[in-house]
C-alpha positions in Angstrom: -0.1 0.0 0.0 1.4 3.4 -0.8 1.8 6.4 1.5 -0.9 8.2 0.0 -3.4 5.4 0.8 -2.1 5.5 4.4 -3.4 9.0 4.8 -6.3 9.6 7.3 -9.4 10.9 6.2 -10.8 14.0 8.3 -14.2 15.3 8.9 -13.4 18.2 6.5 -12.3 16.0 3.7 -15.8 14.2 4.1 -17.7 17.4 4.1 -15.7 18.8 1.1 -16.5 15.6 -0.9 -20.4 16.0 0.0 -20.2 19.8 -1.0 -18.3 19.2 -4.2 -20.0 16.2 -5.6 -23.1 16.8 -7.7 -24.9 13.5 -8.0 -23.0 10.3 -6.4 -22.4 10.7 -2.7 -21.2 7.1 -2.0 -17.9 6.2 -0.3 -16.8 4.3 -3.5 -17.5 7.4 -5.5 -15.4 9.4 -3.0 -12.7 6.8 -3.3 -12.7 6.5 -7.1 -12.0 10.4 -7.3 -9.7 10.8 -4.6 -5.8 10.7 -5.2 -5.3 10.6 -1.4 -7.7 8.2 0.2 -8.6 4.6 -0.4 -12.1 3.3 0.2 -10.8 1.5 3.5 -9.5 4.7 4.8 -12.7 6.6 4.1 -14.7 3.6 5.6 -12.6 3.8 8.9 -13.2 7.6 9.1 -16.8 7.2 8.7 -17.1 4.4 11.3 -14.7 6.1 13.8 -16.0 9.7 14.0 -18.8 10.9 16.3 -20.8 13.8 14.9 -23.2 15.1 17.5 -26.1 17.5 16.5 -24.5 20.4 18.6 -21.8 20.6 15.8 -24.5 22.2 13.7 -25.0 24.9 16.3 -21.6 25.6 16.8 -21.1 26.2 13.0 -24.2 28.1 12.6 -23.9 30.3 15.8 -21.2 32.8 14.4 -23.3 33.6 11.4 -26.8 33.5 12.6 -28.8 36.9 12.9 -31.4 36.6 15.5 -34.4 38.7 16.0 -36.8 39.5 19.0 -39.7 38.6 16.4 -37.8 35.2 15.6 -39.5 32.0 14.8 -38.5 28.4 15.8 -40.1 25.9 13.3 -40.0 22.1 14.2 -41.0 19.4 11.7 -39.5 16.0 10.5 -38.7 14.4 7.2 -37.9 10.8 6.1 -34.6 9.9 4.2 -36.2 7.3 1.7 -34.5 3.9 2.1 -37.2 2.0 0.2 -34.6 -0.3 -1.6 -32.1 -0.7 1.4 -32.7 -4.0 3.0 -29.9 -4.0 5.7 -29.2 -0.3 6.6 -29.4 0.0 10.5 -31.8 2.9 11.8 -34.3 2.2 8.9 -37.8 1.6 10.0 -41.2 1.8 8.4 -42.8 5.4 9.1 -45.1 7.9 7.5 -43.5 10.3 5.1 -45.3 13.5 4.5 -43.5 14.1 1.0 -44.5 10.5 -0.1 -47.9 10.7 1.7 -47.3 7.2 2.5 -45.7 4.7 5.0 -42.2 4.0 3.5 -39.1 2.6 4.8 -36.6 5.2 5.7 -34.7 7.1 8.5 -36.7 9.7 10.2 -34.9 13.1 11.1 -36.8 15.6 13.3 -35.5 19.2 12.6 -35.3 22.6 14.1 -35.1 25.7 11.8 -34.5 29.3 13.0 -36.2 32.0 11.0 -35.5 35.6 11.0 -38.5 37.3 9.6 -36.9 40.8 9.4 -34.4 39.4 6.9 -36.4 36.3 5.6 -33.2 34.2 6.3 -33.3 30.9 8.1 -30.8 28.5 9.5 -30.9 24.9 10.8 -29.9 25.0 14.5 -30.6 21.5 15.6 -31.8 18.0 14.6 -32.3 14.4 16.1 -32.5 11.2 14.2 -35.8 9.3 15.0 -34.8 5.9 16.3 -37.3 5.0 19.3 -35.8 1.4 19.2 -32.4 2.7 20.2 -33.1 5.7 22.5 -36.8 5.1 23.5 -37.5 8.8 22.5 -40.6 10.0 20.6 -40.7 12.7 18.1 -42.4 14.9 20.7 -39.5 14.0 23.2 -37.1 15.3 20.6 -39.1 18.5 20.1 -39.0 19.3 23.8 -35.4 18.5 24.2 -34.4 20.8 21.2 -36.9 23.5 22.4 -35.3 23.3 25.9 -31.8 23.7 24.4 -32.9 26.8 22.2 -34.1 28.5 25.3 -31.9 27.6 28.0 -28.5 26.6 26.3 -28.5 28.5 23.1 -30.4 31.4 24.7 -31.9 32.4 21.2 -33.9 35.4 20.8 -37.5 34.3 19.3 -40.9 34.8 20.0 -43.0 32.2 18.1 -43.0 28.5 17.8 -44.5 27.0 14.5 -45.1 23.1 14.0 -47.5 20.9 12.3 -50.5 18.9 13.6 -48.3 16.1 14.6 -46.7 18.1 17.3 -49.8 19.9 18.5 -50.3 17.6 21.7 -51.4 19.1 25.0 -48.1 18.4 26.8 -46.1 20.0 24.1 -48.4 23.1 23.9 -48.4 23.7 27.7 -44.5 23.2 27.6 -44.3 26.0 25.0 -46.5 28.2 27.2 -44.3 27.3 30.3 -41.2 28.6 28.5 -43.0 31.9 27.9 -43.3 31.4 24.2 -46.2 31.6 21.6 -47.2 29.0 19.3 -49.1 28.8 16.2 -50.2 25.4 14.8 -52.8 23.5 12.8 -55.2 21.1 14.4 -56.8 18.1 12.9 -60.3 18.3 11.6 -61.5 16.2 14.8 -60.0 18.2 17.4 -62.6 19.0 20.0 -62.9 22.6 21.3 -65.6 24.2 23.4 -66.7 27.7 22.2 -69.7 28.3 24.7 -68.5 28.2 28.4 -72.2 28.1 29.4 -73.1 25.0 27.6 -69.6 23.3 28.1 -70.5 21.4 24.9 -67.3 20.2 22.7 -67.6 20.3 18.9 -65.2 19.1 16.2 -63.6 22.3 14.7 -65.1 21.4 11.3 -68.6 21.5 13.0 -68.3 25.2 14.3 -70.5 27.8 12.5 -68.5 31.2 11.7 -69.9 34.7 11.3 -68.1 37.0 9.1 -66.7 38.7 12.2 -65.5 35.5 13.5 -63.5 34.8 10.3 -61.8 38.1 10.7 -61.0 38.1 14.3 -60.9 34.4 15.4 -62.7 32.7 18.4 -61.9 32.0 21.8 -62.3 28.3 22.8 -61.0 25.5 25.3 -59.6 22.4 24.0 -60.8 19.2 25.4 -58.4 17.8 28.0 -56.7 21.0 28.7 -56.8 22.6 32.2 -59.8 24.3 33.4 -60.0 27.9 32.2 -57.4 27.4 29.7 -58.1 29.2 26.4 -56.7 29.5 22.9 -57.4 31.5 20.0 -59.0 29.6 17.0 -58.8 30.9 13.4 -60.2 29.3 10.2 -59.0 30.2 6.9 -59.0 28.7 3.3 -55.9 27.5 1.6 -55.0 28.0 -2.0 -55.8 24.3 -2.6 -59.5 25.1 -1.3 -58.9 23.1 1.9 -59.9 24.8 5.2 -57.1 25.4 7.8 -57.8 25.6 11.4 -55.0 27.3 13.4 -54.8 27.7 17.2 -52.5 30.0 19.2 -52.1 31.0 23.1 -51.7 34.4 21.6 -55.4 35.1 22.6 -55.0 39.0 22.0 -54.4 38.1 18.4 -57.7 39.4 16.6 -56.7 39.5 13.0 -56.8 36.6 10.9 -54.4 37.9 8.1 -51.7 38.3 11.0 -52.2 34.7 11.8 -51.9 33.7 8.1 -48.7 35.7 8.0 -47.2 34.1 11.0 -48.0 30.8 9.7 -46.7 31.6 6.3 -43.1 31.2 7.8 -43.5 27.4 8.3 -42.6 26.4 4.7 -39.1 27.7 5.5 -38.5 24.2 7.2 -39.7 22.5 4.0 -37.4 24.7 2.0 -34.4 23.3 4.1 -35.6 19.8 3.8 -35.7 20.2 0.0 -32.3 21.8 -0.2 -30.6 19.3 2.0 -32.0 16.2 -0.1 -31.0 17.8 -3.3 -27.7 19.5 -2.8 -25.9 17.7 0.2 -26.5 13.8 -0.4 -28.2 13.5 3.0 -30.3 10.9 1.6 -27.7 8.8 -0.4 -25.7 7.0 2.2 -25.6 3.2 1.5 -23.6 2.0 4.2 -25.3 -0.4 6.6 -23.9 0.7 10.1 -25.8 3.2 12.1 -22.6 5.2 13.2 -21.6 5.8 9.4 -25.3 6.9 8.5 -25.3 9.2 11.8 -21.9 10.7 10.7 -23.2 11.1 7.0 -26.2 12.9 8.1 -24.2 15.1 10.4 -21.6 15.9 7.6 -24.6 16.7 5.3 -26.2 19.1 7.6 -22.8 20.9 8.1 -22.6 21.1 4.3 -25.8 22.7 4.1 -24.8 25.3 6.8 -21.8 26.2 4.7 -23.6 26.5 1.4 -26.3 28.5 3.0 -23.5 30.8 4.4 -21.8 31.4 1.0 -25.5 31.9 -0.6 -26.2 34.7 1.9 -22.7 36.1 1.6 -22.9 36.4 -2.1 -26.6 37.2 -2.5 -27.1 34.0 -4.5 -29.5 31.1 -4.0 -27.9 27.8 -2.6 -28.6 26.2 -5.9 -26.6 28.6 -7.7 -23.6 28.1 -5.2 -23.5 24.4 -5.6 -24.2 24.2 -9.3 -21.4 26.9 -10.2 -18.9 24.2 -9.1 -20.2 22.2 -12.1 -20.5 25.3 -14.1 -16.5 25.9 -13.5 -16.0 22.4 -14.8 -18.2 23.1 -18.1 -16.4 26.3 -18.9 -12.9 24.4 -18.4 -14.0 21.8 -20.6 -15.5 24.1 -23.4 -12.0 26.0 -23.3 -10.1 22.5 -23.3 -11.9 19.4 -24.0 -10.7 16.4 -22.4 -12.6 14.4 -25.0 -12.8 15.9 -28.5 -16.1 15.8 -30.4 -15.9 14.4 -33.9 -18.5 13.9 -36.5 -18.6 10.5 -38.5 
């Protein structure tokens, strides 16, 4: 074995590969295109490193611009492993993107949004593996939110999350932290609007006046503490479906303001889409859980770097990534490695 093959692979080397590669993100592809590292050396690195989620925050913290009006957004996405039979951490779970139960690795994510600049950053994540750590997605949410408030000491005002996370304990936990939440509820969520009758109705069964459609309605969610109130809003989405949003900001009396706040939630979907398309986060084919976790961690760090460059250069993250290929194309047009001929 030559000396070059004995050189150790670093975390920076692996991240640089994920950042530079355009399509293939496997260890084999890395080794095939590296003059310094063998496949065995890359595999030893991937199996030997330990990349905790806190590294994402350590890399984001110097660049994040916070706001008193900031948003924390929670959601999860599934790394599709439908054709991977023996990869550890893979389990059957619901995928919102596929709108079906698929084989994959679930990742719960936490994104910070500055509404003053319209910029956003990934600040934390957790791999959903209840067979390993006995933690639910709701456990991960509480842990990340607690860290955002008490350890990261982030400035933010509002928490956004999907219906999956709109459980009683989580909503009360957010209130205990002194934060405001806006989140949709399922059509069958029971709410009491009339304190005198104490009758509960599905949100879809409520009748709304024009004034109530503009200002929202106070109500009590079933199983919540006595006297606890939330503000309920109803508005129509572009798809024609009705959305029911609840908030503990009971002074909110303007539906368009609620729609504006909720309108920031797609930023986390933007992160999920960008990370899948540009970092290779979904493309690790190794079986061992440690390698999979490290690959996901490195992919997160690559997104952080791409986003930093995008903000610094006023480009999209796609332009930053694809410019690497554009440089190659320009070089090939100047001096082709394979000359075209006509028969």
